[in-house]
C-alpha positions in Angstrom: 53.8 -67.8 64.1 52.6 -67.5 60.6 50.2 -69.7 58.7 50.7 -70.6 55.1 47.8 -69.8 52.9 47.2 -71.8 49.8 45.1 -70.6 46.9 44.0 -73.0 44.2 42.8 -71.9 40.8 41.1 -74.6 38.8 40.3 -74.0 35.1 37.8 -76.2 33.4 37.4 -76.2 29.6 34.0 -77.7 28.8 32.1 -78.8 25.7 28.3 -78.4 25.9 27.1 -80.8 23.1 23.3 -80.3 23.6 23.3 -76.4 23.6 21.8 -75.0 20.5 21.8 -71.4 21.7 23.5 -69.2 24.2 20.4 -69.4 26.3 20.6 -73.2 26.5 24.4 -73.0 27.2 23.8 -70.5 30.1 21.2 -72.8 31.6 23.7 -75.7 31.7 26.6 -73.6 32.9 24.5 -71.9 35.6 23.4 -75.3 36.9 27.0 -76.5 37.1 28.3 -73.3 38.7 25.6 -73.4 41.3 26.4 -77.1 42.1 30.1 -76.3 42.4 29.5 -73.3 44.6 27.2 -75.2 46.9 29.4 -78.4 47.2 32.8 -76.7 47.5 32.0 -73.3 48.9 34.2 -71.9 46.1 34.2 -68.9 43.9 33.1 -69.9 40.4 32.8 -67.9 37.2 32.7 -68.4 33.5 35.9 -66.7 32.3 36.2 -67.4 28.6 34.2 -68.4 25.5 31.2 -66.4 26.7 29.6 -66.1 23.2 30.4 -69.7 22.0 27.3 -71.9 22.2 29.0 -75.2 22.9 32.2 -74.2 24.7 32.9 -72.7 28.1 35.8 -72.0 30.3 35.1 -71.9 34.0 37.4 -70.7 36.8 37.1 -72.0 40.3 39.0 -70.6 43.2 39.5 -72.1 46.7 41.6 -71.0 49.6 42.8 -73.0 52.7 45.8 -73.3 55.0 45.9 -77.1 54.2 47.3 -77.9 50.7 46.4 -81.6 51.0 42.7 -80.6 51.6 42.8 -78.5 48.4 44.3 -81.3 46.4 41.5 -83.6 47.5 39.0 -80.9 46.5 40.6 -80.8 43.1 39.9 -84.5 42.6 36.4 -84.1 43.9 35.7 -81.2 41.5 36.9 -83.4 38.6 34.6 -86.3 39.7 31.6 -83.9 40.0 32.2 -82.5 36.5 32.8 -85.9 35.0 29.4 -87.1 36.4 27.5 -84.0 35.2 25.6 -85.2 32.2 25.1 -81.9 30.4 28.7 -81.0 29.8 31.9 -82.8 28.7 35.2 -82.1 30.4 37.8 -81.3 27.7 40.6 -80.1 29.9 41.2 -79.3 33.6 44.2 -77.4 34.9 45.3 -76.1 38.4 47.5 -73.3 39.5 48.8 -72.6 43.0 49.3 -69.2 44.5 
């Protein structure tokens, strides 16, 4: 009997309106990354726009044998990011493996 493994990759494109330097941007992004890791037990990394002060692209990866669970986690990630006051969600995408 084989179990199906589902891998979800979430890509967040973010605007950081209050960042006036890379140091400020990194502070906001680190806080958000830490929050996402703690709440969702997910792998989280900044994957693009590393040198742009007010833009960031973050990748989040989760794995489970229950696709419905991951779909609910996708919605929960969206809610957490929307409530996070230091960044604005520009775009959010998901890919399944």
